[in-house]
matplotlib code that plots the C-alpha trace (Angstrom):
import matplotlib.pyplot as plt

x = [0.3, 1.1, 0.1, -0.9, 1.2, -0.4, -3.9, -3.0, -3.2, -3.0, -6.1, -9.3, -10.8, -14.9, -16.7, -19.7, -19.5, -20.6, -17.7, -14.7, -15.6, -19.1, -18.5, -18.1, -20.5, -22.6, -20.0, -17.7, -19.0, -20.7, -16.6, -15.3, -18.5, -17.7, -14.0, -15.0, -13.6, -12.8, -11.6, -13.6, -15.3, -18.9, -19.7, -23.3, -26.8, -29.8, -31.2, -34.2, -37.2, -37.0, -40.1, -41.9, -40.3, -44.0, -43.3, -47.9, -47.3, -46.9, -45.7, -43.4, -41.7, -39.6, -36.7, -35.6, -38.6, -37.7, -37.4, -33.9, -31.0, -28.7, -29.9, -26.8, -26.0, -24.6, -27.5, -28.4, -31.3, -32.5, -31.1, -32.1, -35.3, -37.9, -40.0, -36.2, -35.6, -39.5, -39.0, -34.7, -37.2, -39.0, -36.9, -34.2, -37.0, -38.2, -36.8, -34.1, -36.2, -38.5, -36.0, -36.6, -34.0, -34.0, -34.1, -30.4, -31.1, -33.9, -32.5, -29.0, -31.0, -32.9, -30.3, -28.6, -30.3, -32.5, -32.4, -30.1, -28.0, -24.1, -23.2, -20.4, -17.2, -18.9, -15.7, -14.4, -12.3, -15.0, -14.0, -12.0, -9.4, -10.8, -12.4, -16.0, -18.4, -21.4, -24.8, -27.7, -32.0, -32.7, -34.6, -38.0, -40.2, -36.1, -34.7, -31.5, -28.9, -30.0, -27.5, -27.2, -25.3, -25.0, -23.1, -20.7, -19.6, -16.9, -15.1, -15.5, -13.7, -11.1, -10.8, -10.2, -13.4, -16.8, -19.7, -21.7, -25.3, -27.5, -31.6, -31.0, -29.0, -28.3, -27.5, -24.3, -25.1, -25.1, -27.8, -25.5, -22.0, -20.4, -16.7, -15.6, -14.8, -19.3, -18.7, -16.7, -18.6, -21.8, -20.0, -17.9, -21.0, -24.0, -24.4, -23.5, -22.7, -19.3, -18.0, -21.2, -18.5, -17.4, -21.2, -22.2, -19.7, -20.7, -24.1, -26.1, -22.7, -21.4, -18.2, -17.4, -13.5, -12.0, -9.0, -7.7, -8.2, -7.3, -4.1, -2.6, -5.3, -3.5, -3.7, -2.0, -0.3, -0.5, -1.0, -4.5, -6.1, -7.0, -10.7, -9.7, -7.8, -8.3, -6.6, -8.7, -7.9, -4.4, -3.2, -6.0, -4.5, -0.6, -1.0, -2.2, 0.0, 3.1, 2.1, -0.1, 1.8, 5.2, 6.0, 8.1, 7.4, 3.9, 3.5, 0.4, -0.9, -3.6, -4.1, -6.7, -7.7, -10.8, -11.9, -12.5, -15.1, -15.0, -11.8, -9.9, -7.9, -6.0, -2.0, -0.4, 3.1, 2.9, 3.2, 1.5, 4.7, 5.6, 1.7, 0.9, 0.3, -2.9, -5.4, -8.3, -5.6, -4.5, -8.1, -9.1, -5.7, -7.0, -10.3, -9.2, -7.4, -10.6, -12.9, -10.8, -12.4, -15.4, -16.5, -17.4, -13.0, -10.6, -7.5, -5.2, -1.7, 0.8, 1.2, 5.2, 4.9, 4.6, 7.8, 8.3, 9.7, 5.6, 4.7, 3.6, 4.8, 1.4, 2.9, 2.3, -1.5, -2.1, -2.4, -5.0, -4.0, -1.0]
y = [0.3, 3.2, 6.7, 9.3, 12.1, 15.6, 13.4, 13.5, 10.0, 11.2, 12.1, 9.9, 8.4, 8.7, 6.2, 4.9, 7.0, 5.0, 6.1, 7.7, 11.3, 12.6, 16.2, 15.0, 16.0, 14.3, 15.9, 13.9, 10.5, 10.9, 11.2, 7.8, 5.6, 6.7, 5.6, 2.3, -0.5, -4.9, -5.7, -8.6, -11.4, -10.9, -14.5, -13.8, -16.5, -17.4, -14.6, -13.6, -10.9, -7.1, -6.8, -3.6, -2.0, -0.8, -1.6, -2.6, -4.7, -8.2, -8.5, -7.3, -8.4, -5.9, -7.6, -5.0, -6.2, -10.2, -12.8, -14.9, -15.9, -13.4, -10.1, -10.5, -14.3, -16.1, -18.0, -19.2, -20.2, -15.9, -15.0, -13.2, -12.7, -9.9, -9.3, -7.5, -5.5, -4.2, -3.1, -1.3, 0.2, 2.4, 2.9, 3.7, 6.2, 7.6, 11.7, 12.2, 14.4, 12.5, 9.2, 8.2, 7.0, 4.3, 4.3, 3.4, -0.2, -0.9, -0.6, -2.4, -5.9, -5.6, -5.6, -8.0, -10.8, -8.4, -9.5, -7.0, -6.8, -6.3, -4.6, -5.5, -3.9, -3.1, -2.2, 1.7, 4.2, 6.7, 10.3, 9.0, 6.7, 3.4, 0.7, 0.1, -2.6, -1.0, -3.1, -1.3, -1.9, -4.1, -2.3, -2.8, -5.8, -6.6, -10.1, -9.3, -11.3, -11.9, -11.5, -10.2, -8.8, -11.5, -13.7, -11.4, -9.5, -12.5, -11.8, -8.3, -8.5, -10.6, -8.2, -5.5, -3.8, -1.6, -1.7, 1.2, 0.5, 2.4, 3.1, 2.5, 1.5, 4.4, 6.0, 8.3, 8.9, 6.1, 6.2, 4.7, 3.7, 0.5, 0.4, -2.8, -2.5, -1.5, -5.6, -7.2, -6.0, -6.7, -11.0, -10.6, -9.0, -9.4, -5.3, -2.3, -0.4, -2.6, -4.9, -5.3, -4.5, -0.9, -0.4, -0.7, 1.4, 4.3, 3.6, 7.3, 8.4, 11.3, 9.8, 11.1, 11.3, 11.1, 12.7, 13.0, 11.6, 13.0, 14.0, 11.6, 9.0, 5.6, 3.5, -0.5, -1.5, -4.3, -6.1, -6.2, -9.6, -11.4, -11.2, -7.3, -6.9, -9.6, -10.4, -8.5, -5.5, -5.6, -6.6, -3.2, -0.9, -2.6, -1.7, 2.3, 2.8, 1.4, 3.4, 6.0, 7.5, 5.7, 4.2, 1.6, -1.5, -0.5, -1.7, -1.8, -1.2, -1.9, 0.6, 0.1, 3.8, 2.7, 6.8, 7.2, 5.2, 3.7, 2.0, 0.0, 2.0, 0.7, 2.6, 3.1, 4.2, 7.3, 10.0, 13.3, 15.5, 13.6, 14.5, 17.9, 20.4, 20.8, 19.4, 18.6, 17.0, 14.8, 14.3, 13.3, 10.6, 8.9, 8.5, 7.2, 4.8, 3.7, 2.8, -1.1, -1.6, -1.7, 1.8, 1.1, 1.1, 3.8, 4.2, 6.8, 8.1, 6.9, 8.5, 9.8, 7.6, 4.1, 3.0, 0.9, -1.7, -1.8, -2.3, -5.3, -5.4, -5.0, -7.9, -10.8, -10.3, -10.0, -13.9, -16.1, -17.6, -18.0]
z = [-0.3, -0.9, 0.1, -2.7, -2.4, -4.0, -4.5, -9.1, -9.8, -13.9, -16.4, -16.6, -19.3, -19.3, -19.3, -20.7, -24.5, -26.6, -29.1, -28.8, -30.6, -30.1, -31.1, -34.8, -36.6, -39.8, -42.4, -41.7, -40.2, -44.1, -45.4, -44.0, -44.4, -48.3, -48.0, -46.8, -48.0, -47.1, -43.3, -42.2, -43.7, -43.2, -42.7, -44.1, -42.2, -44.4, -46.9, -45.6, -47.0, -45.8, -43.4, -44.1, -41.5, -39.6, -35.4, -36.0, -38.5, -36.9, -33.5, -33.1, -28.7, -27.0, -26.3, -24.1, -21.7, -22.6, -19.7, -20.8, -19.4, -21.1, -22.9, -25.3, -25.6, -28.6, -29.3, -33.0, -32.3, -31.6, -34.4, -37.3, -35.3, -38.4, -35.2, -34.0, -36.9, -36.9, -33.1, -34.4, -37.4, -34.7, -32.7, -35.0, -36.8, -33.5, -32.8, -31.3, -28.7, -28.3, -27.0, -23.3, -21.4, -22.2, -25.4, -26.3, -23.9, -25.6, -28.9, -28.2, -26.8, -29.7, -32.6, -30.8, -32.5, -34.8, -38.3, -40.1, -43.5, -44.1, -46.4, -48.8, -48.4, -44.9, -42.9, -42.7, -40.7, -38.7, -38.1, -34.7, -36.8, -35.6, -37.6, -37.7, -39.5, -40.5, -39.5, -41.8, -42.1, -45.1, -47.5, -46.8, -49.1, -50.7, -50.1, -48.4, -46.3, -43.4, -40.1, -37.3, -34.5, -31.8, -34.9, -35.3, -32.0, -31.2, -35.4, -34.0, -30.1, -32.7, -35.2, -32.9, -34.6, -33.9, -35.4, -36.4, -37.1, -40.0, -40.2, -44.1, -47.2, -47.8, -44.8, -44.3, -40.5, -38.2, -36.0, -32.7, -32.4, -30.4, -29.5, -29.8, -25.7, -26.1, -27.9, -25.5, -22.3, -23.7, -24.6, -21.1, -18.6, -20.1, -20.2, -22.8, -19.8, -18.6, -15.7, -13.0, -9.6, -11.9, -12.0, -8.4, -7.5, -10.1, -8.8, -8.7, -8.7, -10.8, -11.2, -15.1, -16.3, -12.3, -12.6, -8.2, -5.3, -1.9, -1.4, 1.0, 0.1, 0.6, -3.0, -3.8, -6.7, -8.7, -11.6, -13.1, -13.9, -17.3, -16.1, -16.4, -18.7, -21.5, -24.6, -27.0, -25.2, -24.8, -28.2, -28.6, -26.5, -27.1, -31.3, -30.2, -27.5, -29.6, -33.5, -31.8, -28.2, -29.9, -26.6, -27.5, -25.0, -23.0, -19.6, -17.7, -13.2, -10.9, -9.3, -6.6, -4.8, -2.0, -1.6, -5.7, -8.1, -9.4, -7.6, -9.9, -12.4, -15.2, -15.3, -18.2, -18.1, -19.9, -17.0, -17.3, -17.7, -21.0, -23.3, -24.5, -22.6, -24.0, -21.4, -23.4, -25.8, -23.2, -22.2, -26.0, -25.5, -23.3, -23.9, -27.0, -25.3, -23.5, -27.3, -26.3, -22.7, -21.4, -20.7, -16.7, -17.5, -16.3, -17.5, -15.2, -16.4, -14.5, -10.8, -9.2, -6.8, -9.1, -10.2, -13.9, -11.6, -10.4, -13.8, -16.0, -19.8, -22.0, -23.8, -21.7, -21.9, -25.6, -25.4, -24.6, -21.2, -19.1]

ax = plt.figure().add_subplot(projection="3d")
ax.plot(x, y, z, "-o")
ax.set_aspect("equal")
plt.show()
């Protein structure tokens, strides 16, 4: 256990953002969508026919209210559900100003198994520079190759791709965007919001972007478990830190701060003094790292009281097992 000294522990990445750069406008998304190209195989499912996309046209169950063991299970018998496609279409068509608080959860739960389309050349670089695969509602009344997010989720995580959902085949702005960390959170925890341990700590608290702990507060330093930092997350972070931050041999640690929320923080070896003076730029760079992690997870820069010898090479987490 160590003393936190002045209390500054670095810059935390805001949790829970659906996509890394929400300030980027529609024009930037449109340009990014036009640049899309082949990256991964869509592995389509069965051929289907697009429905009328009218929620009232057939009895359509709302997956968000179903009594099932897991909302985001990978179960073939639940995939390619055209009734859920109608639910998704209705939610996508809802004006932003009219969307209730639970709109995003209802959309994601329905979208997971809804029968949707993945076009040819579906992968593109978003305006935040991350790679996304395009999912879109099929054209009403036309045959299409059925696919769904549940079928592709594990592949997206393995290839470090996010998912961008579009309401129509020619739409240039997404209805919703999921980071790869959000998709893995759905697979691991059955919750798009993140790790239930973090969420329980954060419940009812305003913890967006926590950056400091009380001066003199006690902290504990250790190595992240492979449950806390998965191989897929480590691979994404490793490439980003090596290629983007120019860190030759990235190292990480687990910092437990009982006085802060969440208490568990993933520390990267870079210190604040080694980054640009512009605070907003530093926040954005840390926020981009959070794209690879569950939305509830916190990333902080290495505090002065932490030595490199206290940290573990990130490369050790990049393969499964160990």
